[in-house]
N, C-alpha and C positions, 0 to 999 in steps of 0.2 A: 824441373819442377821447383817451385818455391820451397826452400828448406823448411819453412814453417809448416808445410803441408806433408812432410815426409812420413810422419807417423800415421797419416791418414791416406797413404798412397794407394792402397788397395780400394779404398772407398772412392777416391778421386778418379780412378780408372773407370768407374761406372759412368758411362757417357751421359746419362740423364742428370747426374750430379756435377761431375767435373770440378775443375779448380774454382770456378766462379761460385758454384753452389756451396762447395765446402767453405770458401771464404766467408760467405754470408752466414752459414751455420755457426761459424766461429765467433760471429758478432751477435748471435741470437741470445735472447733472454727469455727464460722459461720459468713459470710458476708451476711446481708440481704439488698438487693438493693430495696429500696422503702418501705414506711410505711403507705400506704393507706389502701384500702380494703383488698387485699391479705396480705399485709405486717403486718397489725395489728393482723390478725388471726394467721399467722405464728409465729410472735414474741411471742404472749401469749402462744401458744401451746409449743414452744420450751423452753420458760422460765419455764413453769410449769413442763415440762419433765426433767429439770435439765441440759440442754446443757450448758457447762461450760462458754463459752465466746461468746457474740453476738455483732457484730458491726451493728448498725442500721443507714443506710444512707438515708436521704430523703431531698429533696430540697424545700418542700412546708410547708404551715402553715394550721392550722385547720380552716375549715369553716363549717357553719351550715349544708350544704348539705352533708357533710361527714358522719354525725351521723347516717344516715340510714343504713350504712353497715360497717363503720370503728370502730371496736368494742372497741378499747382502749380509745376513746375520748368521752367527754361530753360537755355540754353547757358552763361549766366554762373554758374549753380550748379555745372555740370559743371567749368568752368574753376577755380572756387574750391575744388573738392573738399569741398563742404559735406555734412555729414550730412543725411539727408532731413528729420528732425524740425526741425532748425534752419532749413533753407531753406524748409520749408513754413510755419513760424510767421512768418518774415519777410514772406512774401506775405500771410498771413491777417490779420496786424495792420493791413495797409493796406486790407483789405476791410472789417473791422469792429473798430474799436478798443474797442468796449464789451464784447466777449467776452474772458474770461480764458482765455488759451491757454498751456499749459505744455509746452514741448518736453523730451523725455527721451530721451537717446541711450543706450539700453541694449538688451540682448538680454533678452526676457521669458523667465524660467524659474521653477522652483519656489521659488527663494530670494527673489524680489522681487515676485511677482504679488499676493500677499496685501496687501502695503503699497501697491501701485499701485491696487488695486481697492477698498480698504476704505471709501472715502468717496464712491463714485460711485453713480449711479442706474441706469446702463446700461453694458454693455460691447459694443463693436462689433468685429467681425472684419474686419481689413484685412490679414490675414496671407497667406502663400503656402505654409504647411505644416501638416500635421495634428498635429504634436507640440504646437505652441502652441495649436491649437484644442482639443485634449483637456485641456490645462492650463486654458484659459479655462472649459471646461465644468465642470471640477472646482471651480474657485473660484466659479463662478456658483452651483453647488449648495451649496457650503459656506457662502457668505455670503447666499444668497437674492437675488442680483442678476440680473435678466434679461440675456440676451445674444442677439446676432443672428449666426448662422452664414452665411457665403456663400463661394463659390469660383467661379473662372472658368478656363476653358481653351479655346483655339481660339475658336469662335463660341458656345460654350455656357456658361451659368452657372446657379448654383442658390443658393437662400437659404431659411433657416428660422429663425423666432424661437423661442427657448427661454425659457419662463417657469418657473423652478425650482419644483418641487412641484406644478405645474399641468399642464404639457405635456411631451411627449417631449423628452429631451435628445439631445445628439449621439451618445452611446453607445447610446441606444435605437435610433437610426437606423443607426449604423455602430459596432459594438462595439469594434473595434480599428483602428489605423492600417493602411492598405493596405501590403502588402509592397513594398519598393523594387523598381522596375522593372515593377510590375504595373499601373500607371496612366500615362496620358499626362502630360507635363509641358510647360512653356513651350518647352523645348529640342526636344521631339519634335512638338508640335502647334501651337506658336505661340500668340499671343493677339491678338485684335482689340480696339482701343480701344472701339468701340461695345458690345461684350460687357460690358466693365467698367462703362461708363456706365449701362447698363440695370440691371445687378444692384445696383450701388451705390445707384442711385436707389430701387429697391425696398427695399433695406435702410434707406435714409434715411426712407422713408415709415413703415416700422414703428417706427423710432426716434421720429419725430414723435408717433405714436400713444401710445407708452409715456410719453414725456416730458411730453406735454400732459394726461396723466391719462386717456387713452382706451385703456387696455390691453384693455378688453373688446372692442375692435374687431379685435384680432389673431386671424386665422384659424389653426387648427391644421393647417397645410399645409406641404409642401415644394414650393417653386415652382421650376420648371426652364424656362429660356428658351434658345432657339437663335436668335440674331439673323440668322444667314445664311439659315436656312430660314424664319424668321418665325414660329416656333412658340412657344406659351406653354402650359405644363401646370401644374396644381396637383394634388398627390397628398395625400389626407387622411392625417394622422398623429394623428387625434383619439384613437384607442384604442391607439396604439402603446406608450405608457408602461405601460399595464396588461398588455399582451400580451408585451412584449419581455423581461420578467424582468431588467431592467437592474440590475446590481450597484451602479452609481453612484447611481441613483435610490432603489432599494429597500433597499439594504444599507449605504449610506453609504461605499462604496469610493472612495478618493481616491488611486489609484496614481500619477497624474501629479503631483498637488499634493505628494505625499510624496517625489517624486524617484525612485520605484521604476521609472518608465518614462521614456524620453528618453535622449538621448546628448549627448556633448560636441562632436559635429560635425554640421553641417547642410549638405546640398547646396543651393545657391541656384539657384532656378528661372531658366533661360535665361542663365546666367552663366558656365558652365564654371568654377565656383568652389565652394569649400567654406569654411564658417565653422568656426573652431576656438575653443573657449572654455576658459580655464584652469580647473583644479579649484577654485581660490580666486581671487576677484576682487581686484585691487590697484589701485595708482595708479602708472602708468609715467611716468618722466621721459623725454619725447621727446628732450630736449636731450642727455642722457647716452647714450641708446641710439643716436641718430643718429651720435654720435661713434664709437661702437663698430662701427657698420655701414658706415662710410664707404668701407671697402675691399671691401665685399661687392657693391656695386652703387650705383645712383643713389638717393639718399635725399633726401626732402623732407618737411616736416611743417608743420601749422598748429595751431591751438588744440584741434582735435578728433581728428585722426588723423595717423599717420606712414605714409608710403608708401615701400616699398623695391622697386625694380625690379631683379631679378636678371638677370644676363647669361647665366649658365650654371649650372643649368638656367633656362629661360625662364619664370619665375614673377613674379607681382606680389603683394606682401604689403601689405595695408592694416591697420594696427594701431590699435586704439582705446585710450583711456587706461586702461580697466579690464582690459587684457590680452587682450581678444577680438580675433581677427584674421580677415580674409577672404583666403584664399589663392586667387588667380586663376591659371588655367593648368592646372587639373586638376579632375576630378569624383570623384577617388578619395580617400575620407576618410583612408586609411592614408598615402597620399603627402602629403596636406596636414598631417597630424600630424608627419610626419618633417621637412618644411620648417619647420614652426613650432618644433619642438624644436631644429633646427640653428641658426636665426637669432634666435629670441626666447627660447628656453629651454623646459624641460619644465614 
């Protein structure tokens, strides 16, 4: 066996992969969108498997409630108030120093996703909202890059692989994002760690097939699993692309990529928090802002974010360098925008 493959020897012994498949995986480039519950399991699985280059993009920081299911984080990350992408990469480099891992602390939107995706072979869904998923779907179709959709809530999860131009896309399956309040969330239904682990593992297997050159083994199905009930279902989507009349697939519509859909606020699953993004990204001086806010509440900052705990009203503002903020203490976008404007600026 090639000495470079020794650490992957047990994986190489699997005949469907072999040395040729492993070698291709080691040259693969992946964009992982989100590094929360799904993203941490995916990141660790791909790094251990030897995928060559992984971009990990996440907008959030580690909190105590994450530790129940987000497998790369621990209490020291919570205490250090580290962004998830940074904390994840610190762990992953200790697992496999041969893999190139790039942490990117950003919110994925229509202004940056083309640059993030332009040089990758595969895009993986580790997000918790449909806005980003439809954006990924648009860029996948635009650039011809496969992506794998998945989502989890409670004990149930689902996943589907999208091969642009060949299989049904997300809009073939679900034409538009569900209306707010029409579906369950982590706040209303909770989330079990085993649900995440199973769905992320299924997503990782599809990633292995694509990155090893076995795209032909991808089944045109939507897989739905309920770990509490112990059920596993696969629904064929083989003819969905032809029947759905999808504007994204057949007419080249890219409303999410053009910024015609989406908002500047996002409710964060299970957090009683809202993310507010500025119209224009900038570079905030935490030192200067901390001085201005010292009479408004308790202020602390590190290299990645500034945190302001307000006494009245009882809100917590976590501000990133690019001007994006997470307002904790409300799930009302209008209230979050008001708090942002009052303390950070319009």
